C-alpha positions in Angstrom: -6.4 5.6 -64.2 -4.8 9.0 -63.9 -3.9 9.9 -60.3 -2.3 13.2 -58.8 0.4 12.7 -55.8 0.0 16.1 -53.7 3.0 16.7 -51.7 4.2 19.5 -49.1 7.2 21.0 -50.8 9.1 21.2 -47.4 8.7 17.3 -46.7 9.9 15.3 -49.8 10.9 11.5 -49.1 12.7 9.0 -51.3 9.4 7.0 -50.1 7.2 9.6 -52.3 9.2 8.7 -55.3 8.9 5.2 -54.8 5.3 5.6 -54.9 5.0 7.5 -57.9 7.1 4.6 -59.7 4.4 2.1 -58.4 1.8 3.7 -59.4 3.4 3.9 -62.9 4.4 0.3 -62.7 0.5 -0.9 -62.0 -0.6 0.8 -65.2 -1.5 4.3 -63.8 -0.8 7.7 -65.3 0.8 9.5 -62.2 1.9 13.4 -61.9 2.8 15.5 -58.8 1.9 18.7 -57.2 3.6 20.9 -54.6 2.2 22.6 -51.8 3.3 24.5 -48.6 2.1 24.2 -45.4 2.4 26.0 -42.3 4.2 23.3 -40.3 7.7 22.8 -40.8 9.3 19.4 -40.4 10.5 19.2 -36.7 14.6 19.6 -36.3 14.7 17.2 -33.3 13.2 14.2 -35.9 15.4 15.1 -38.7 18.3 15.3 -36.6 17.8 11.8 -35.4 16.9 10.4 -38.8 20.0 11.9 -40.5 22.2 10.8 -37.3 21.2 7.1 -38.1 21.7 7.4 -41.6 25.0 8.7 -41.2 26.4 6.1 -38.3 24.7 3.2 -40.7 26.4 4.8 -43.6 23.1 4.5 -45.3 22.5 5.3 -49.1 20.6 7.4 -50.6 18.0 4.8 -51.5 16.5 4.6 -48.1 12.6 5.4 -48.1 13.2 8.4 -45.2 15.7 10.4 -47.1 14.8 13.9 -47.7 14.6 15.3 -51.0 14.5 18.3 -53.1 11.8 19.1 -55.3 14.1 18.8 -58.5 14.1 15.2 -57.5 10.9 15.0 -59.0 11.5 16.8 -62.0 10.8 13.3 -64.2 7.4 13.6 -63.5 4.6 15.5 -65.0 3.4 18.4 -63.3 -0.4 18.3 -62.2 -2.0 21.2 -64.3 -5.8 21.1 -63.1 -8.4 19.0 -64.6 -9.9 15.6 -64.8 -7.1 13.2 -62.5 -9.5 10.7 -61.1 -7.8 10.3 -57.7 -5.5 12.6 -55.8 -3.7 11.2 -53.2 -2.7 13.7 -50.4 0.4 13.5 -48.5 0.7 16.9 -47.4 -0.4 16.5 -44.0 -2.4 19.7 -44.4 -5.2 20.6 -42.5 -7.4 20.8 -45.1 -8.2 18.3 -47.9 -6.5 19.7 -50.9 -9.5 20.8 -53.2 -9.5 18.5 -55.9 -12.6 17.9 -58.7 -11.9 14.0 -58.3 -11.4 11.3 -55.4 -9.0 12.0 -52.5 -7.4 9.6 -50.2 -4.8 10.0 -47.4 -2.7 7.9 -45.6 -3.9 8.3 -41.8 -1.3 7.1 -38.9 -3.7 5.8 -36.0 -6.2 7.4 -37.6 -4.2 11.0 -37.8 -3.5 12.1 -41.4 -0.5 14.1 -39.9 2.6 13.0 -40.6 3.8 14.3 -36.9 1.2 11.1 -35.9 4.0 9.1 -37.7 6.8 10.6 -35.9 5.5 10.4 -32.2 4.8 6.5 -33.0 8.9 6.1 -34.1 10.0 8.2 -31.1 7.9 6.0 -28.7 8.9 3.0 -30.4 5.5 2.1 -30.9 3.7 0.3 -33.7 1.3 2.4 -35.5 -2.3 1.0 -37.3 -2.3 2.2 -40.9 -5.4 3.0 -42.7 -6.0 5.2 -45.8 -9.3 7.7 -45.6 -11.4 8.2 -48.7 -13.4 11.2 -49.6 -16.1 8.9 -50.8 -17.2 7.9 -47.3 -16.7 9.4 -43.9 -17.6 6.5 -42.1 -15.0 3.9 -43.4 -11.6 3.6 -44.4 -9.2 1.2 -46.4 -7.7 -0.6 -43.7 -3.8 -2.0 -44.4 -2.8 -3.1 -41.0 0.0 -2.6 -38.1 3.5 -2.7 -39.7 6.8 -4.3 -37.4 9.5 -2.3 -36.8 12.6 -4.7 -36.9 14.9 -2.1 -35.1 12.7 0.2 -32.9 15.9 2.2 -31.7 16.8 2.9 -35.2 14.6 5.8 -36.4 15.5 6.2 -40.1 14.7 2.2 -40.5 11.6 2.5 -38.6 10.5 4.8 -41.0 11.7 2.7 -43.8 9.6 -0.2 -42.9 6.2 1.8 -42.0 6.3 3.9 -45.3 7.1 0.7 -47.2 3.8 -0.6 -45.9 1.9 2.7 -47.1 3.5 2.8 -50.4 2.1 -0.9 -50.8 -0.8 0.1 -49.1 -1.5 3.1 -51.4 -1.1 1.5 -54.7 -3.4 -1.5 -53.6 -6.1 1.0 -52.5 -5.6 2.9 -55.9 -5.9 -0.7 -57.9 -9.2 -1.6 -55.8 -10.7 1.9 -56.6 -10.1 1.1 -60.5 -11.8 -2.3 -60.2 -14.7 -0.3 -58.6 -14.6 -1.2 -55.2 -15.1 0.8 -51.9 -13.8 1.0 -48.6 -15.4 -1.2 -45.9 -13.5 -1.2 -43.2 -14.9 0.8 -39.9 -12.6 4.0 -38.7 -9.7 3.0 -36.3 -10.9 3.3 -32.7 -7.2 4.6 -32.1 -7.1 8.0 -32.8 -3.6 10.0 -32.2 -4.0 13.7 -31.3 -0.7 14.6 -31.7 -1.1 17.0 -34.2 1.6 19.8 -34.2 2.1 18.9 -30.5 6.1 19.0 -30.0 7.9 16.1 -30.5 10.9 17.4 -28.3 10.0 15.2 -25.3 9.4 12.5 -27.2 12.8 13.1 -29.0 14.7 13.3 -25.5 13.0 10.5 -23.9 14.4 8.4 -27.1 17.8 9.7 -27.3 18.2 8.5 -23.7 16.7 5.3 -24.3 19.1 4.5 -26.9 22.3 5.4 -24.7 20.2 2.8 -21.8 20.2 0.2 -24.6 23.6 0.4 -25.5 24.9 0.2 -22.2 22.8 -2.6 -21.5 24.2 -4.2 -24.4 27.9 -3.7 -23.6 26.9 -5.2 -20.2 25.6 -8.3 -21.5 28.6 -8.9 -23.9 30.9 -8.3 -21.0 29.4 -10.5 -18.5 28.7 -12.9 -21.2 24.6 -12.7 -20.5 23.9 -12.3 -24.3 20.2 -13.4 -25.5 20.3 -16.3 -27.8 17.7 -18.4 -29.1 17.6 -22.0 -27.7 15.2 -25.4 -28.9 13.4 -26.9 -26.3 11.0 -29.9 -25.9 8.5 -31.7 -23.4 6.6 -35.2 -23.6 3.2 -34.8 -24.3 0.0 -37.1 -24.6 -0.2 -38.4 -28.2 -3.6 -37.6 -29.0 -5.7 -35.5 -31.4 -5.1 -31.9 -31.2 -7.5 -30.1 -28.8 -9.1 -26.8 -29.7 -6.5 -23.8 -29.2 -6.6 -21.8 -26.2 -4.0 -19.2 -24.6 -1.4 -20.9 -22.3 1.3 -19.7 -20.8 4.5 -22.0 -20.8 6.3 -23.4 -17.8 10.0 -23.9 -18.7 10.6 -26.7 -15.8 8.5 -28.7 -17.9 10.8 -28.6 -21.2 14.5 -30.1 -21.4 16.5 -27.5 -23.3 19.1 -28.6 -26.4 23.0 -28.0 -25.4 24.7 -25.7 -27.7 28.2 -25.8 -26.4 28.0 -22.0 -26.4 29.4 -21.6 -29.9 26.3 -21.6 -31.5 22.4 -21.3 -31.4 19.5 -23.3 -32.4 16.1 -22.4 -33.7 13.2 -23.4 -35.7 12.3 -27.0 -34.6 10.4 -29.2 -36.9 9.7 -32.5 -35.4 9.3 -35.5 -38.1 8.1 -39.2 -37.0 9.6 -41.7 -39.3 9.5 -45.7 -38.8 9.0 -45.3 -35.0 11.8 -42.5 -34.4 11.5 -38.9 -33.3 13.6 -36.6 -35.5 14.1 -33.1 -35.0 15.3 -30.7 -37.5 16.3 -27.1 -36.7 18.3 -24.1 -37.5 22.0 -24.0 -36.6 24.0 -20.9 -36.4 27.5 -21.0 -35.5 28.7 -17.8 -34.0 31.9 -18.6 -36.3 30.1 -18.1 -39.7 26.8 -16.1 -39.1 25.1 -18.6 -41.5 22.1 -20.8 -41.1 22.5 -24.7 -41.7 20.1 -27.3 -41.1 20.9 -30.1 -38.7 19.4 -32.9 -37.0 18.7 -34.8 -33.9 16.9 -37.6 -32.6 14.4 -37.9 -29.5 14.5 -41.0 -27.2 11.5 -42.4 -26.0 12.1 -40.7 -22.2 13.2 -37.6 -24.2 17.1 -37.9 -24.4 18.5 -36.1 -27.1 21.2 -37.6 -29.7 24.2 -35.6 -30.7 23.4 -33.0 -33.2 24.6 -33.1 -37.1 24.5 -30.8 -39.9 22.4 -32.4 -42.9 21.9 -29.4 -45.0 24.1 -26.7 -46.0 24.4 -24.2 -48.9 26.4 -21.2 -49.6 23.7 -19.0 -48.0 21.9 -18.9 -44.9 19.2 -21.4 -44.0 16.4 -21.9 -41.6 13.1 -23.0 -41.1 13.4 -26.6 -42.1 9.7 -27.6 -43.1 9.6 -31.5 -43.6 7.0 -33.2 -44.8 5.9 -36.7 -46.2 4.5 -37.2 -49.9 3.6 -40.1 -51.6 6.3 -42.3 -50.4 9.0 -39.6 -50.4 10.3 -37.6 -47.5 10.6 -33.6 -48.8 12.2 -30.3 -46.9 11.2 -26.5 -47.7 13.9 -24.8 -45.9 13.8 -20.8 -45.9 16.7 -19.5 -48.0 15.2 -16.2 -48.8 18.8 -14.9 -49.6 18.9 -17.1 -52.6 16.1 -15.5 -54.0 13.4 -18.2 -54.2 11.4 -20.9 -52.3 13.4 -24.1 -53.2 11.8 -27.9 -52.3 14.6 -30.8 -51.4 13.8 -34.5 -51.3 15.5 -36.9 -49.4 17.9 -39.3 -51.5 18.9 -40.8 -47.8 16.9 -39.7 -44.9 17.9 -37.9 -42.8 21.2 -36.5 -43.5 21.5 -36.7 -47.5 19.0 -34.0 -49.6 18.9 -33.3 -53.2 17.4 -29.7 -54.8 13.9 -30.9 -56.7 13.1 -27.2 -57.9 12.2 -24.1 -57.3 8.8 -23.4 -56.4 8.5 -19.8 -56.0 10.7 -16.8 -56.8 10.8 -13.7 -54.3 11.9 -13.5 -50.7 10.0 -15.9 -48.9 10.3 -16.5 -45.5 9.2 -19.2 -43.3 7.0 -20.9 -46.0 4.6 -23.5 -44.4 3.1 -26.4 -46.7 -0.6 -27.3 -46.3 -3.5 -28.8 -48.0 -7.0 -27.6 -48.1 -10.1 -28.1 -50.6 -7.9 -30.6 -52.7 -5.3 -28.0 -53.4 -1.8 -27.3 -52.1 -0.8 -24.1 -50.4 1.6 -22.2 -49.1 1.8 -19.6 -46.4 5.0 -17.8 -46.0 6.2 -14.1 -44.3 6.8 -12.0 -47.1 8.0 -8.4 -47.6 7.7 -5.3 -50.1 10.4 -2.6 -50.6 11.9 -1.6 -47.4 9.4 -3.2 -44.9 10.0 -5.8 -42.4 9.5 -9.5 -43.3 8.0 -9.8 -39.9 4.3 -8.1 -40.5 3.5 -9.7 -44.1 1.7 -13.1 -45.1 1.2 -14.2 -48.2 -0.7 -17.4 -49.9 0.2 -19.6 -53.1 -1.7 -22.0 -54.2 -0.9 -25.1 -56.7 -2.7 -28.4 -58.1 0.3 -30.2 -57.7 3.3 -30.2 -55.5 5.7 -29.0 -58.1 3.4 -26.2 -59.3 3.0 -24.4 -61.1 2.3 -22.0 -58.1 -0.1 -18.8 -58.3 0.1 -16.1 -55.8 -3.1 -14.9 -54.1 -4.5 -12.0 -55.8 -5.1 -10.4 -52.4 -1.4 -10.8 -51.2 -0.3 -9.9 -48.8 -3.5 -10.8 -47.3 -2.7 -9.8 -43.8 0.0 -6.9 -42.4 -0.5 -7.6 -38.9 3.2 -7.7 -36.8 1.3 -9.7 -34.3 -0.3 -12.4 -36.6 1.6 -13.0 -39.9 4.5 -15.0 -40.2 3.8 -18.4 -40.0 5.2 -20.1 -36.8 5.2 -23.9 -37.4 2.7 -26.6 -39.4 -1.1 -26.1 -39.2 -3.3 -28.3 -38.1 -7.0 -29.5 -37.7 -8.4 -29.3 -34.1 -11.0 -31.2 -32.8 -13.6 -29.2 -34.1 -12.4 -29.6 -37.6 -11.2 -26.0 -37.9 -7.4 -25.2 -39.7 -5.6 -23.7 -37.2 -2.3 -21.8 -38.0 0.4 -21.0 -35.6 1.7 -17.3 -36.3 4.7 -15.4 -34.7 3.8 -12.0 -32.7 6.7 -9.7 -33.1 4.9 -6.7 -31.5 7.2 -7.1 -28.8 10.5 -7.9 -30.8 11.0 -10.9 -32.8 9.1 -14.1 -32.2 8.2 -12.5 -28.5 5.3 -15.0 -28.6 3.0 -17.2 -30.8 -0.8 -16.1 -31.8 -3.0 -19.0 -32.6 -5.3 -18.2 -36.0 -7.9 -20.1 -37.4 -8.7 -19.7 -41.0 -12.4 -19.0 -41.4 -12.4 -18.4 -45.1 -10.0 -19.5 -48.1 -9.8 -19.8 -51.7 -8.0 -18.7 -55.0 -10.1 -15.2 -54.3 -10.8 -15.1 -50.6 -9.1 -15.4 -47.2 -9.9 -14.7 -43.7 -8.9 -15.7 -40.5 -9.2 -14.6 -36.8 -7.3 -15.2 -33.1 -8.2 -18.0 -31.3 -5.4 -18.1 -28.7 -1.9 -17.1 -27.6 1.2 -19.3 -26.4 3.7 -17.5 -24.6 6.0 -17.5 -21.3 5.6 -15.0 -18.8 6.3 -11.6 -19.2 8.0 -11.9 -15.4 10.5 -14.3 -16.9 12.1 -12.5 -19.2 12.2 -15.6 -21.9 10.5 -14.4 -25.3 8.9 -16.8 -27.5 8.2 -19.6 -28.4 8.2 -18.3 -32.5 8.1 -21.8 -33.5 5.8 -24.8 -32.5 5.9 -28.3 -33.5 4.5 -31.5 -32.5 5.2 -35.2 -33.3 6.5 -38.5 -32.1 4.8 -37.7 -28.3 6.8 -34.6 -28.4 5.9 -30.9 -28.4 9.0 -28.4 -29.5 9.2 -25.2 -29.6 12.1 -22.7 -29.4 12.9 -19.5 -27.1 14.9 -16.6 -27.0 16.4 -16.1 -23.6 19.3 -14.6 -21.7 21.4 -17.3 -19.5 20.4 -15.5 -16.4 16.7 -16.0 -17.4 17.4 -19.5 -18.2 18.8 -20.1 -15.0 16.0 -18.4 -13.4 13.2 -20.1 -15.1 14.5 -23.8 -14.8 14.7 -22.7 -10.7 11.0 -21.5 -10.8 
């Protein structure tokens, strides 16, 4: 398809160039046009972005980097005529006149980039969608992206605009296939328009100062938050229907870490009458994750923790499972550029790599079987997005593959329900339940329980059926991984020592 990307000459960003390149890589013929709007970029916002780039020594490849028109010289200039689609990124009040179809990204229902700037400064996750001139009642919904460092406005903009680029390319490809938007207009409408962002910028700056002061206080007092692994005894009955529940820390025992490391991502594996727990261990001395292991006795007493798998890259999320007489592990090793399958040579402390299943930065890969196929649900990222908000699926006929990406990948963009949080299970109604991380309040702030309602190599749909969290009053975040087996429920949680002590006293 022939596509024109219409830009405001005063607000040109690196992500605009990335969009043009992505459109071209998807087989489209892309050109640019430039216009001028009467709305200059707010200086208070650009100063914060420039300061953020400077203090982080960020390179010019960041999506939030402002560019000059000559940066687009390599792209053909739109000369009018028969382009199929115009992608209008100018934030102008009126839609650019164009003989073909016009699409525009929306931030909480507003096409103004001021709405994006307000969301960033308010440290809020905007809902992204795309308007389409063929319909006024429906839009292309993209989802709610995660912001990994909300106190870093440049990086927040990188996270959000990466999903905008990805979404615009997907919309363009779907239009090329003859599809039309079906999603309802978003209920949230941002009235920001051209309203001044100076008050929001001032509040943002003050919050950053307060956060830095609090961080210094935590380090000085030794009250720095970290991840912990905890467990409780449960009735080894069939899983019941999921429901929302608030966790009571006094029901759990916490794994001692000696103050020199943290533990997270627990996975329970019952084998020959012994309850094994595999965890990510991150020693403070190295800052590199390894896979460690301990066992639980009948009364919940833990054995000592010992490393069982270490590589030259960070490892985490040790998904352990049995298949055809063997015991396997799918640890996350996204820094290595792919998902590798390991088999136990001597369980539980000796593992050998069998093969690489999937190339790419795959996070928290979770294997399950459905309709006589193997499936992997995993967190995914694109461009400079977060890995907290994207869910991608892969399927294969055999464990070792070949593995195929789902054509709708990422099948979900949602900071509240995308990234996997443990093994799937079927409840007593036969529904397939997928635990997911809710990162809307920070990484792993709680769990969302989702039921998969439609899954095939062509389709996917799921809906929320419950949540699992600690009380907001407790100061404890999590869990962000949930595992059951051998009569135990094992979770992880993120807390300062003071909050942990208060939780056990409650």
